[in-house]
TORVEXLUM-105192 format. One record per residue: x, y, z of N, C-alpha, C in turn; residue in three letters. Coordinates in pm, whole numbers, padded with zeros to 5 digits, always signed. Layout:
BEGIN
XYZXYZXYZALA ...
END
This chain:
BEGIN
+04251-00067-02615+04173-00050-02496+04044-00129-02513UNK +04015-00213-02417+03895-00298-02424+03776-00223-02366UNK +03662-00247-02430+03539-00187-02380+03485-00271-02265UNK +03417-00206-02175+03358-00278-02060+03245-00367-02110UNK +03233-00487-02055+03125-00576-02100+02989-00519-02063UNK +02897-00536-02153+02762-00486-02132+02680-00587-02053UNK +02596-00540-01965+02511-00631-01888+02384-00666-01964UNK +02357-00594-02072+02237-00622-02151+02261-00746-02237UNK +02161-00833-02251+02180-00952-02335+02191-00912-02482UNK +02259-00995-02555+02276-00970-02698+02141-00982-02769UNK +02130-00914-02881+02006-00921-02958+01987-01064-03008UNK +01870-01117-02989+01840-01253-03030+01879-01357-02926UNK +01934-01314-02811+01972-01409-02708+01847-01462-02639UNK +01858-01583-02589+01745-01646-02520+01718-01573-02389UNK +01593-01560-02358+01553-01497-02233+01532-01605-02130UNK +01588-01585-02013+01574-01685-01908+01446-01663-01830UNK +01368-01767-01818+01245-01763-01740+01273-01835-01610UNK +01237-01775-01497+01266-01842-01370+01188-01973-01358UNK +01247-02069-01290+01176-02196-01269+01056-02176-01176UNK +00958-02263-01180+00838-02245-01097+00864-02225-00948UNK +00962-02293-00886+00983-02264-00743+01031-02122-00716UNK +01096-02059-00813+01147-01923-00792+01042-01816-00818UNK +00930-01853-00878+00825-01756-00907+00738-01735-00782UNK +00687-01614-00764+00603-01590-00645+00471-01665-00657UNK +00422-01708-00542+00295-01780-00541+00179-01682-00562UNK +00064-01736-00590-00054-01652-00612-00090-01576-00485UNK -00068-01638-00368-00100-01572-00242-00008-01452-00220UNK +00120-01463-00256+00212-01351-00239+00174-01234-00327UNK +00112-01261-00438+00070-01154-00528-00064-01095-00482UNK -00155-01178-00434-00291-01134-00405-00311-01074-00266UNK -00230-01112-00167-00262-01071-00031-00257-00921-00008UNK -00165-00843-00070-00172-00698-00045-00302-00637-00095UNK -00354-00686-00207-00481-00635-00259-00597-00671-00166UNK -00598-00794-00117-00703-00835-00024-00695-00757+00106UNK -00574-00737+00156-00556-00658+00278-00602-00516+00256UNK -00568-00458+00140-00608-00320+00110-00760-00307+00108UNK -00829-00402+00047-00976-00395+00040-01037-00412+00179UNK -00993-00513+00253-01052-00539+00385-01020-00426+00483UNK -00894-00385+00489-00855-00278+00583-00921-00146+00545UNK -00926-00117+00415-00987+00008+00370-01135+00013+00397UNK -01205-00098+00374-01349-00102+00403-01373-00088+00553UNK -01291-00154+00634-01305-00141+00779-01276+00002+00823UNK -01175+00062+00764-01141+00200+00795-01257+00293+00760UNK -01315+00276+00643-01425+00364+00600-01549+00344+00685UNK -01588+00219+00711-01709+00193+00789-01692+00239+00933UNK -01577+00212+00993-01556+00255+01132-01548+00407+01141UNK -01496+00471+01038-01491+00617+01039-01631+00676+01021UNK -01717+00608+00948-01854+00655+00931-01933+00644+01061UNK -01905+00542+01138-01980+00519+01263-01927+00600+01381UNK -01807+00655+01367-01744+00728+01477-01695+00862+01424UNK -01725+00969+01496-01683+01103+01452-01543+01140+01501UNK -01481+01055+01578-01346+01083+01627-01244+01071+01514UNK -01145+01155+01516-01043+01156+01412-00927+01063+01448UNK -00890+01059+01575-00771+00984+01617-00777+00835+01582UNK -00886+00762+01606-00887+00620+01568-00869+00599+01417UNK -00927+00686+01337-00912+00673+01192-00768+00698+01150UNK -00703+00795+01212-00564+00825+01178-00474+00708+01218UNK -00499+00651+01335-00418+00536+01380-00438+00418+01287UNK -00563+00391+01247-00589+00280+01154-00521+00306+01019UNK -00522+00429+00975-00460+00465+00848-00308+00448+00855UNK -00246+00491+00963-00101+00480+00978-00060+00333+00988UNK -00131+00255+01068-00095+00113+01086-00115+00035+00956UNK -00227+00057+00888-00251-00013+00762-00149+00023+00655UNK -00116+00150+00645-00015+00192+00547+00122+00140+00584UNK +00153+00131+00714+00282+00076+00755+00292-00072+00720UNK +00185-00147+00739+00186-00289+00701+00203-00306+00551UNK +00133-00226+00473+00148-00234+00328+00285-00186+00282UNK +00338-00083+00347+00473-00035+00315+00579-00137+00352UNK +00556-00212+00459+00649-00318+00497+00644-00433+00398UNK +00523-00464+00352+00507-00576+00260+00560-00544+00121UNK +00543-00422+00076+00586-00382-00057+00669-00254-00047UNK +00797-00263-00005+00877-00141+00016+00902-00060-00110UNK +00904-00123-00226+00929-00045-00348+00812+00045-00383UNK +00691-00003-00363+00573+00076-00398+00499+00127-00276UNK +00572+00163-00170+00509+00205-00046+00420+00326-00067UNK +00462+00419-00152+00384+00541-00174+00252+00510-00244UNK +00252+00414-00338+00129+00376-00407+00029+00316-00309UNK +00076+00223-00225-00014+00159-00130-00065+00258-00026UNK +00018+00353+00014-00025+00454+00111-00136+00542+00052UNK -00116+00588-00070-00219+00673-00132-00345+00593-00164UNK -00330+00467-00200-00447+00383-00227-00528+00362-00100UNK -00461+00344+00013-00534+00327+00139-00599+00459+00182UNK -00532+00571+00158-00589+00701+00193-00710+00733+00107UNK -00722+00673-00009-00836+00700-00097-00967+00647-00040UNK -00961+00561+00059-01084+00510+00120-01157+00618+00201UNK -01087+00719+00248-01152+00825+00328-01244+00910+00240UNK -01200+00962+00126-01294+01037+00042-01402+00948-00020UNK -01378+00817-00024-01477+00725-00081-01580+00678+00021UNK -01582+00737+00138-01677+00695+00242-01823+00706+00200UNK -01865+00810+00128-02006+00812+00084-02042+00694-00005UNK -01950+00651-00087-01973+00533-00171-01985+00407-00086UNK -01899+00394+00013-01905+00279+00104-02035+00282+00184UNK -02077+00402+00225-02201+00415+00301-02321+00372+00218UNK -02323+00408+00092-02435+00366+00008-02429+00216-00023UNK -02307+00161-00030-02291+00019-00056-02341-00065+00062UNK -02308-00022+00185-02349-00095+00305-02478-00041+00366UNK -02541+00054+00298-02666+00116+00342-02654+00176+00484UNK -02552+00255+00501-02530+00324+00628-02570+00470+00611UNK -02616+00530+00719-02645+00673+00717-02514+00747+00739UNK -02478+00825+00641-02350+00896+00651-02368+01042+00615UNK -02314+01129+00698-02316+01271+00661-02216+01297+00548UNK -02254+01383+00457-02164+01417+00348-02069+01527+00394UNK -01942+01503+00376-01840+01602+00409-01789+01658+00277UNK -01834+01779+00242-01788+01834+00115-01682+01941+00137UNK -01591+01916+00226-01480+02010+00241-01353+01947+00181UNK -01259+02030+00152-01137+01984+00086-01047+01902+00179UNK -01070+01912+00310-00985+01841+00405-00997+01690+00390UNK -01112+01641+00345-01126+01496+00327-01042+01447+00210UNK -00993+01537+00128-00910+01497+00014-00762+01516+00040UNK -00722+01625+00104-00579+01651+00116-00520+01613+00252UNK -00598+01585+00354-00542+01546+00483-00512+01396+00497UNK -00596+01304+00449-00566+01161+00468-00434+01113+00408UNK -00386+01167+00296-00257+01118+00247-00139+01145+00340UNK -00149+01246+00426-00037+01279+00514-00006+01166+00612UNK -00103+01121+00696-00070+01009+00785-00046+00879+00709UNK -00112+00862+00595-00091+00740+00517+00051+00734+00462UNK +00101+00846+00410+00239+00848+00360+00341+00832+00473UNK +00311+00889+00588+00401+00870+00703+00405+00723+00745UNK +00289+00659+00750+00284+00517+00785+00351+00429+00681UNK +00328+00458+00554+00391+00380+00448+00543+00396+00449UNK +00591+00517+00474+00735+00539+00482+00794+00468+00603UNK +00721+00467+00713+00766+00394+00832+00777+00245+00802UNK +00676+00188+00735+00681+00047+00698+00796+00016+00604UNK +00821+00106+00510+00934+00088+00418+01066+00089+00493UNK +01080+00182+00586+01204+00190+00664+01224+00065+00749UNK +01118+00013+00807+01129-00109+00886+01167-00226+00796UNK +01107-00234+00677+01140-00342+00584+01286-00335+00540UNK +01335-00217+00515+01475-00203+00475+01569-00230+00593UNK +01522-00201+00714+01606-00223+00832+01622-00370+00867UNK +01519-00449+00843+01527-00591+00877+01573-00676+00760UNK +01591-00617+00644+01636-00691+00525+01780-00736+00547UNK +01807-00865+00525+01944-00912+00546+02038-00852+00442UNK +02155-00812+00485+02253-00754+00394+02343-00865+00342UNK +02385-00857+00217+02474-00960+00163+02611-00953+00227UNK +02669-01068+00251+02802-01070+00312+02907-01039+00206UNK +03009-00969+00247+03115-00931+00154+03235-01017+00171UNK 
END
């Protein structure tokens, strides 16, 4: 009886490095981080200037959906990272020298991840839906 071939390379086997055209460009690696910083800062500053909850929730859902679409494998990480800008608003306010009321209730910590995770999951589902399937 023959054993099934292993997909793992043999010990001491050469490791294949992808050629330069197959490697991701620097922009493909950097743009989610730049988007996260810009969108998160805009989210925090606009939330500081406006007491309405609905615009902040919409910005959080849309931003997380874009990041979830761009990186479907790590959608949850990007969603939680974007939601972290809401509790960090006092830091952003001191950085941009804005007058900001301090919100020391627990809701600023446990509520923002909910719409962010919903948006990130939506983006992931859209990315998986438009992904071309291999032909059989």
